[in-house]
C-alpha positions in Angstrom: 88.9 58.6 185.5 90.4 62.2 187.2 87.1 62.8 189.1 86.8 59.1 190.0 90.3 59.3 191.5 90.6 62.5 193.6 86.9 61.5 194.5 88.6 58.8 196.4 90.9 60.3 198.3 88.6 63.3 200.2 86.8 60.1 201.2 88.3 58.1 204.0 87.3 55.0 205.2 89.1 51.7 206.8 91.8 51.1 203.2 92.1 55.5 203.9 93.0 53.9 207.5 94.9 51.0 206.5 97.3 53.0 203.7 97.9 55.5 206.8 99.1 53.6 209.2 101.4 51.1 206.7 103.0 53.8 205.3 103.6 55.9 209.0 105.3 52.3 209.9 107.5 52.3 207.1 108.4 56.0 207.7 108.9 55.9 211.4 110.8 52.4 210.5 113.4 53.7 207.9 113.3 57.5 210.4 115.1 54.2 212.6 117.3 52.9 210.1 118.2 56.1 209.3 119.6 57.0 212.0 121.4 53.6 212.4 122.8 53.7 209.3 124.4 57.1 210.1 126.1 56.4 213.6 126.7 52.9 211.3 128.4 55.2 208.0 129.6 57.8 210.6 132.0 55.1 212.8 133.0 53.3 210.5 134.4 55.9 207.4 135.6 58.5 209.8 139.0 57.9 210.4 139.1 55.8 206.6 142.0 56.6 203.9 140.6 59.4 201.6 136.6 58.8 203.4 134.8 62.2 202.7 132.8 61.3 205.5 134.3 63.1 208.2 131.5 64.5 210.5 128.2 63.0 211.7 126.6 65.6 209.6 128.4 63.7 206.2 127.0 60.6 207.4 123.5 61.5 207.4 123.7 63.3 204.9 125.3 60.0 202.7 122.9 58.0 204.2 119.8 59.8 203.9 120.4 59.3 200.2 121.1 56.4 199.7 118.3 55.5 201.4 116.0 57.8 198.7 118.3 56.7 195.8 120.1 54.2 195.6 123.2 56.8 195.0 125.5 60.6 196.5 128.3 63.0 195.7 130.3 61.4 198.0 131.4 58.1 197.3 131.3 54.7 198.7 133.1 53.5 201.5 136.4 53.0 202.2 136.1 50.3 205.1 134.6 46.8 205.1 131.9 47.8 208.2 131.8 50.9 206.2 130.8 48.8 203.0 128.9 46.5 204.8 126.4 49.6 206.7 125.8 51.0 202.4 124.7 47.2 200.7 122.4 46.9 204.5 121.5 50.9 203.6 120.4 50.5 199.3 118.4 46.9 200.3 116.3 48.7 203.4 115.1 52.1 200.2 114.4 48.3 197.3 112.7 46.5 199.2 110.5 48.5 201.7 110.3 52.4 200.7 109.9 51.6 197.1 108.2 48.6 198.5 105.6 50.4 199.7 105.2 52.4 196.0 103.1 49.3 196.1 101.1 49.6 198.9 100.3 52.9 197.6 98.8 51.3 193.9 97.1 48.9 195.5 95.2 51.6 197.2 94.0 53.0 194.1 93.2 50.1 191.8 91.2 47.9 195.3 87.6 48.4 193.9 85.8 50.6 196.7 
């Protein structure tokens, strides 16, 4: 069983190219969303009272962690625009990043 799955990984067929293309698109789009989210969070939160997001690095950390885990060491945004951006990041993380896991699972479930 393990040997069969490993042999699927070392062969390089059309299915591999399709999987790589799909994952590359998701990765590139997520990078763009990360950058745009960082800018949005930074400008929405940098002057808010009681915020922990005071620099571009803080905003980048918060945005990246929100995309990957829907959690952060930094408290949730305080401004309305910051909260809207945060919800958008969480939706992206759940729908697109986690959804790419399904593409990988489908790759292994398909018969050759």
